[in-house]
C-alpha positions as protocol buffer text, in pm:
chain_id: "A"
residue {
  index: 1
  type: MET
  ca { x: 3913 y: 103 z: 6881 }
}
residue {
  index: 2
  type: LYS
  ca { x: 3674 y: -180 z: 6790 }
}
residue {
  index: 3
  type: ASN
  ca { x: 3301 y: -129 z: 6737 }
}
residue {
  index: 4
  type: THR
  ca { x: 3043 y: -403 z: 6681 }
}
residue {
  index: 5
  type: ILE
  ca { x: 2753 y: -310 z: 6457 }
}
residue {
  index: 6
  type: SER
  ca { x: 2467 y: -506 z: 6299 }
}
residue {
  index: 7
  type: ILE
  ca { x: 2446 y: -531 z: 5921 }
}
residue {
  index: 8
  type: SER
  ca { x: 2125 y: -326 z: 5909 }
}
residue {
  index: 9
  type: ASN
  ca { x: 2290 y: -43 z: 6104 }
}
residue {
  index: 10
  type: ALA
  ca { x: 2604 y: -74 z: 5891 }
}
residue {
  index: 11
  type: ARG
  ca { x: 2395 y: -16 z: 5578 }
}
residue {
  index: 12
  type: LYS
  ca { x: 2244 y: 299 z: 5728 }
}
residue {
  index: 13
  type: ASP
  ca { x: 2562 y: 431 z: 5891 }
}
residue {
  index: 14
  type: LEU
  ca { x: 2825 y: 352 z: 5627 }
}
residue {
  index: 15
  type: PRO
  ca { x: 2908 y: 719 z: 5550 }
}
residue {
  index: 16
  type: LYS
  ca { x: 2943 y: 788 z: 5925 }
}
residue {
  index: 17
  type: MET
  ca { x: 3166 y: 480 z: 5964 }
}
residue {
  index: 18
  type: ILE
  ca { x: 3390 y: 595 z: 5677 }
}
residue {
  index: 19
  type: ARG
  ca { x: 3428 y: 944 z: 5828 }
}
residue {
  index: 20
  type: GLU
  ca { x: 3518 y: 788 z: 6164 }
}
residue {
  index: 21
  type: ILE
  ca { x: 3783 y: 569 z: 5999 }
}
residue {
  index: 22
  type: GLN
  ca { x: 3925 y: 873 z: 5817 }
}
residue {
  index: 23
  type: LYS
  ca { x: 3958 y: 1059 z: 6149 }
}
residue {
  index: 24
  type: LYS
  ca { x: 4096 y: 761 z: 6342 }
}
residue {
  index: 25
  type: PRO
  ca { x: 4261 y: 497 z: 6117 }
}
residue {
  index: 26
  type: GLU
  ca { x: 4293 y: 254 z: 6409 }
}
residue {
  index: 27
  type: THR
  ca { x: 3911 y: 226 z: 6431 }
}
residue {
  index: 28
  type: VAL
  ca { x: 3766 y: -113 z: 6333 }
}
residue {
  index: 29
  type: PHE
  ca { x: 3396 y: -184 z: 6277 }
}
residue {
  index: 30
  type: THR
  ca { x: 3290 y: -547 z: 6322 }
}
residue {
  index: 31
  type: ILE
  ca { x: 2974 y: -626 z: 6127 }
}
residue {
  index: 32
  type: THR
  ca { x: 2746 y: -897 z: 6262 }
}
residue {
  index: 33
  type: VAL
  ca { x: 2449 y: -1092 z: 6126 }
}
residue {
  index: 34
  type: ARG
  ca { x: 2237 y: -1252 z: 6399 }
}
residue {
  index: 35
  type: ASN
  ca { x: 2518 y: -1196 z: 6651 }
}
residue {
  index: 36
  type: GLU
  ca { x: 2772 y: -1379 z: 6431 }
}
residue {
  index: 37
  type: THR
  ca { x: 3074 y: -1179 z: 6314 }
}
residue {
  index: 38
  type: ILE
  ca { x: 3074 y: -1166 z: 5934 }
}
residue {
  index: 39
  type: ALA
  ca { x: 3311 y: -884 z: 5838 }
}
residue {
  index: 40
  type: GLU
  ca { x: 3538 y: -606 z: 5957 }
}
residue {
  index: 41
  type: VAL
  ca { x: 3564 y: -258 z: 5810 }
}
residue {
  index: 42
  type: ARG
  ca { x: 3898 y: -91 z: 5874 }
}
residue {
  index: 43
  type: SER
  ca { x: 4136 y: 158 z: 5716 }
}
residue {
  index: 44
  type: ALA
  ca { x: 4317 y: 41 z: 5404 }
}
residue {
  index: 45
  type: LYS
  ca { x: 4624 y: 234 z: 5514 }
}
residue {
  index: 46
  type: ALA
  ca { x: 4863 y: 39 z: 5732 }
}
residue {
  index: 47
  type: MET
  ca { x: 4898 y: 220 z: 6064 }
}
residue {
  index: 48
  type: VAL
  ca { x: 5260 y: 110 z: 6098 }
}
residue {
  index: 49
  type: PRO
  ca { x: 5455 y: -67 z: 5823 }
}
residue {
  index: 50
  type: PRO
  ca { x: 5510 y: -438 z: 5895 }
}
residue {
  index: 51
  type: GLY
  ca { x: 5836 y: -496 z: 6081 }
}
residue {
  index: 52
  type: GLU
  ca { x: 5873 y: -130 z: 6178 }
}
residue {
  index: 53
  type: ALA
  ca { x: 5839 y: -200 z: 6551 }
}
residue {
  index: 54
  type: VAL
  ca { x: 6113 y: -464 z: 6537 }
}
residue {
  index: 55
  type: ARG
  ca { x: 6346 y: -231 z: 6346 }
}
residue {
  index: 56
  type: LYS
  ca { x: 6285 y: 43 z: 6604 }
}
residue {
  index: 57
  type: LEU
  ca { x: 6350 y: -196 z: 6894 }
}
residue {
  index: 58
  type: ILE
  ca { x: 6677 y: -317 z: 6740 }
}
residue {
  index: 59
  type: HIS
  ca { x: 6788 y: 41 z: 6677 }
}
residue {
  index: 60
  type: LEU
  ca { x: 6692 y: 142 z: 7031 }
}
residue {
  index: 61
  type: ARG
  ca { x: 6875 y: -157 z: 7180 }
}
residue {
  index: 62
  type: LYS
  ca { x: 7191 y: -71 z: 6988 }
}
residue {
  index: 63
  type: LYS
  ca { x: 7160 y: 292 z: 7092 }
}
residue {
  index: 64
  type: LEU
  ca { x: 7114 y: 204 z: 7460 }
}
residue {
  index: 65
  type: SER
  ca { x: 7396 y: -49 z: 7473 }
}
residue {
  index: 66
  type: SER
  ca { x: 7658 y: 175 z: 7313 }
}
residue {
  index: 67
  type: PRO
  ca { x: 7952 y: 275 z: 7539 }
}
residue {
  index: 68
  type: ALA
  ca { x: 7868 y: 644 z: 7496 }
}
residue {
  index: 69
  type: ASN
  ca { x: 7536 y: 593 z: 7675 }
}
residue {
  index: 70
  type: GLN
  ca { x: 7671 y: 409 z: 7977 }
}
residue {
  index: 71
  type: LYS
  ca { x: 7660 y: 727 z: 8186 }
}
residue {
  index: 72
  type: THR
  ca { x: 7307 y: 829 z: 8087 }
}
residue {
  index: 73
  type: ARG
  ca { x: 7021 y: 582 z: 8122 }
}
residue {
  index: 74
  type: ILE
  ca { x: 6695 y: 620 z: 7935 }
}
residue {
  index: 75
  type: SER
  ca { x: 6383 y: 467 z: 8086 }
}
residue {
  index: 76
  type: VAL
  ca { x: 6234 y: 301 z: 7780 }
}
residue {
  index: 77
  type: SER
  ca { x: 5962 y: 112 z: 7964 }
}
residue {
  index: 78
  type: LYS
  ca { x: 5791 y: 432 z: 8076 }
}
residue {
  index: 79
  type: SER
  ca { x: 5748 y: 560 z: 7722 }
}
residue {
  index: 80
  type: ILE
  ca { x: 5789 y: 256 z: 7495 }
}
residue {
  index: 81
  type: LYS
  ca { x: 5523 y: 369 z: 7246 }
}
residue {
  index: 82
  type: ASN
  ca { x: 5701 y: 704 z: 7203 }
}
residue {
  index: 83
  type: HIS
  ca { x: 6021 y: 517 z: 7114 }
}
residue {
  index: 84
  type: LEU
  ca { x: 5849 y: 273 z: 6877 }
}
residue {
  index: 85
  type: TYR
  ca { x: 5601 y: 506 z: 6708 }
}
residue {
  index: 86
  type: PRO
  ca { x: 5735 y: 862 z: 6732 }
}
residue {
  index: 87
  type: GLY
  ca { x: 5511 y: 1007 z: 6459 }
}
residue {
  index: 88
  type: ILE
  ca { x: 5178 y: 888 z: 6601 }
}
residue {
  index: 89
  type: LYS
  ca { x: 4980 y: 1130 z: 6819 }
}
residue {
  index: 90
  type: ARG
  ca { x: 4832 y: 1003 z: 7146 }
}
C-alpha cells in the first residue's frame, strides 16, 4: 500500500507511520515537498528475499511437469500468490 504525505505531516505523524509499517511491512509512505516526491519511508525488512519468486516458480514447474502428476492437474493461475508466497497472510 502506498501513501503520499507532505513533509510537514510526516514530521507530525512519524510515530504513527512507523507503527503502520510495523503492522503492514508492505506499506510505503511517499514524502512530498511542494507536490514533488522527495523520499519514501518503507520497512527495512525485505518482504520476500530477492530471487525467491523465481526459485518457487522453477520448483513449481518441475513439480507440475513430473510424470507422477500427469493424472492430477493443479490450477496454479487461480492461486499463484499462494504457490509463490505460502507464508504470507492475505
